[in-house]
N, C-alpha and C positions, 0 to 999 in steps of 0.2 A: 544412425542418429536416434537419440533418445527423445521421446515425446513426453513432455511434462504435463501433468494434469493441473487443474486450477489450484488444488490444495498445495501441491509442491511449489508452484509459483508464489502463492500467498506466504507460505512459511519461509521461502528463500528471500523474499524481498520486503516483507512487512517492516522490519526494523529500519531498513535503508529509506524506504519511502516515508515512514513516520518521521524520521530525523529531518528529511528534506522539508516536509510539511511544517515541522516545528520551526525550522529556520525562516519560513515565510510568515507564519502567524504568531509564533511564540506563545501559544495557548494550547494546553494539552487536549482539551475537548474539541477545539476547532481543528487541530491537527489530526485527531482520530477521525473526525467527520470527513476531512479531505482525503485521508488515507482510504477510508471506506469507499468514497466516491471514485477514487482512482481504481480500486479493485473491481468495482461494479462495471466501470468502463472497460477494463481488461476482460472481464468475464463475458460481456456482451460482444 
């Protein structure tokens, strides 16, 4: 079983999570903020 580090997870999922956030807020800056908050929660 391969263990992924946070950087791998970020690069693998950023675009998908950003698109999902854009679907909710339809605002680029707000979607980036939500995406960042998501990754902070994953990191913690």
